[in-house]
N, C-alpha and C positions, 0 to 999 in steps of 0.2 A: 838468694831466694827471698830473704827478707826485703831487699831493695825492690824486687819485682812486685812484691805484695803492696809495698807502700805506693809504688807507681800506679798500680791498679786502683787502689783506694783513692788516690788523688784524682785519677781520671773519672772515677765514679762520682766523686764530689763535684767536679767541674761540670760533668754532664747533668747532674741533678740541679746545679745552680742555673744552668742554661734552660732546663725544662721549667723550673720555677719561674724564671724571668719571662719565658714565652707564654706560659699559662697565665701569668699575671697580666701581661699585655693583652692577651686574648679576652680575658674576662673584663678587663678595663674597657676594651673596645665594645664589648657587648653591652656593658652598663651605659656607656656613652650613647650607643645607638638606641638603646631602650629609652634613655632620657630624652633624646631627640624625638623619637616617635611619640613619647608621652606628651612632649611639648606640642608636637604637631597635631596630636589628637585631642589636645585640650580644647574644650568647647567654651564659647561665650554666648551670651544671649543678646540678640539684637532685634530691633523692631522690623517686622515684615508686614506686607499687605495681605489681607484676607479676602479682598475683592479687587476687581479691575478699577484702577483710578483713571479718570479722564481729567482733562485740563479744568481746574477750578474745583475739583472734589475736595471737600474739607476732611482733614484727618481727625478721627475720633476713635475712642476705645472700642467702638463696635465694628470698625473695619480694619483694626490693627491687632497684632499679637506679638508675643515674644517667641523667638525660635532659636534653637541651638545652632551655632555657627562655628566652624574651626577658627580657633584664636589666631592662627597664622595667616588667615585669608579674610579677615574682617574688612569690608570695603571702607575706604576713607569717607568720613562724613556720615557713617551709620549712627543711628540712635540706639542707645542701650536701655532706655526705659520708655514706657508708654507716656508717662507724664511729660518727659522732655519732648517727645514727638508731637504731642497734642497741645503743648503750651502756646497760648496766644492765638489760637485759631488758625493754625497753618493750613494751607491749601496746596494741592498738587499743581505744579507748573509744567510737568511732563507726564505722558502716559506711564502708568506703573502697573505691572502685571501681578496676578495672584502669586504670593510667595516671594516676590522680589523685595529686597531690602529697601527700606525708606532712607534715602540719602538727602543730606542737606541741600545738595545741588538741584534736587528735583522738587523741592517744596519751597514755599515762601518763608520769610522770616516771621518772627512773632508779630501778630497783628497784620500780616501781609494779605494782599488780595491777588487773585489770579488775573493779572493784567498783562497785556502783551509786552509792555515796557519792562516788566520784571524779568523777562527771559532774554532780553536783548543784551548783547555784549556792550560795554561802555562806549566803544569806538564806532559802533554800527548804528544804522537807522532802519526804521520800517517805513516803507513807502507803498501806497496803494495805487494801482493802475486799473483802468477799465478793461474788462475782457468780455467775451461773448462765447457762444457755443463753438464757434469756429476758432476764434482767437485763443480760447482756452483749451484747445486740443479736445474738443467734444466733451468736456467735463471730466476728463481723466487726470487733470492736474489737481492735486490735493495738497493739503498742508504736509510739509516734510519733503516734498519733491524738489528737484533741482531743474531749473529751466534756463533757456536763453531768451532774452527779450529782443524782438525785432521791430523796427520802425519802417513803415511804408509811407512815403510822402511824394509830392510832386518834384520832378527834377527842376532845380532852379535854373534861371536863365531866360533871356528874352525870347529865344526861339522855341521854347518848350510850350506845349499846349496841355490841356487837362488830361489827356491820355498818356502823357509821358510821366511814368512813375519810376521810383527806385526804392529798393529795400536794403537796409543795412542793419547790422547787429549792434544794438546799443549796449547791452550788458551780457556777459556770459557767466555760466555756472552760478546762478543766483538761487538762493534758498527761498522757497515759498513758505511763509509763516502761516497764512490763513487764506481761505477762499470765502468771500463774503465775511461772515462773522464766525466761521467754523475754523478753530485752530487745533482741532483734534487730529493728531498724526495717525491714529488708528482708524479714522473714517476714510476708507479706501474706495467706497462705492462711488461710481461716476455721478457727478452732480454739476449741472451747469450753473455757474456763478456769474455775477456781474462785476465783481471786484476781486482782484488778487493783491494780497499784501506780501511784499517781498522784502528780504533783508539785504542791505547793501551799505556801502560807506557814504560819506557825505557827498563826494563827487558824483557817485552813481545816483544818489537821490536827486541831485540837481539835473543830471542828464535825463532821468525819467520824467521829471516835472516839465522840462522843456519839450521833450519828445512827444508827450501826450497832447501838447498844444499845437504842434505843427503837423501831425499826421496820426495814423492809426497804429496801435501797438498789438503785437501778436506774441504768443508764447510758444516755444519749441521745447517739448519735454525731452530730457536727456537722461542717460544712465547715471545714477547717483555716484557710481564708482569712477566715472570718467571726469577727471579733473583737468583735462587739457583745455587750454584757452589760446586764442590767437588763430591766425590763419584764415580769418573770415574776409569776405570781400563784398563790395556793393554789387547788387544785381539790378540790371535794367532790362527793359523789354528786348533789347538787342541780344540778351543772353538766352532768351526763350527760343522755342522751335520756330522756324521760319523767320529768323532774324534778318536774313538778306532781303526778304520782301518788305519787312518793316523799314529797314534803312532806305531802300529804294523809294518807297512811298513817301517817307519823310523828306528825302531830298527833293522829290518831285513837288511836294507841297511848298517847301521853303524857297526853291529856286524860282527866279522870275522867268516868265516865258520868253524865250529868245525868238527874234523875228526869223521867219522861214527864209532861207536863201533863195534869191531869185533864180529860176532855172536859166541856165546858159542857153543862148541861141544855138540851134543846130548848125553844125559846121556845113557850110555851103560847098558845093562842088566847084572846081575851077571853071571859070567862064570859057566857053568855046563856042564856035559857030554851030548853030542848029540845036543848042541845048537851052533849056529854060530853068527857072528857079524850082527848087523842090516843091512838090505838091503838099499843101496843107492837109493833114488828116481830116477826113469828113466825119469820122465816128470817134468812138472812145480811143484814147491813146495813153501811152505810158512812157515817161521819160526816165532814162537811166543815166546817172552822172558817174563818169569814170574820171576821177581827178578833177581836171578843169573842163573836161569835154562832156557834153550832154547829147544824148541820142534819143530821138522820139520814135516809138514804134506804135503801129496801129494794133488795137485789140479787137479781134473778131467777136461779134455778139454770139449768143448761144444759137446753135444751128448753123453757124458759118455765114450768117447774113451780113 
């Protein structure tokens, strides 16, 4: 009896220890979870905009404020004080919306100016090309759009004339930095410009500089999410509707006129007594050549006369 009681007491102590261990782990997990939530909910103050910033807008205490932001998701390059954000006369290099954090990548350095060169990557260049209402997609190409640049020029060669043209794609998937002197990406209203400034590498800049000297340039607006390049081909008038007529006309112009073949003499009937040579047609006639033989037929006038 006494041994059974000791066994029961031992089991009770063992179960109690297990319960204490599990409870300790549970409360420890709760505390850790609460600590993580507290860390996640910990707020820091960063500088945000109180108005919409355009390209070149200067940062000042009147258009900035401090706002609470989750410490775990503070953007890289954010400013934590108004003094730091406005030091040295910084200006906006990108559009910034109301309530958006002011990031170092979107503003100039101390004493910086809002110049186009300040937003260009080191290995890229900005090149301007002439455009018009038609070449610029009716004014719908704006800063921030992505376009393809096409060149239309005369087909080279001795046999080509002024109407023989060809169109090829010079550059694909090119970012437009500005139209005329407007570099604001938020200006989306159609506006006909005379100059488009695009971003490309040095080789692309050389191609555009040469292309604008030998022909006319046009822009093709494309979806900004479409990054596919390649697969383009040169288009000539033969690719347009009625290309067969164009080719036939061109061959007719370029070919030298060939001398008309002399009509073969009509085949005479075998000589026999009482027969005479074939009578020459006295009116309109038509010759039909079959191989090397030619036959002449009279053609009756209107009314059978």
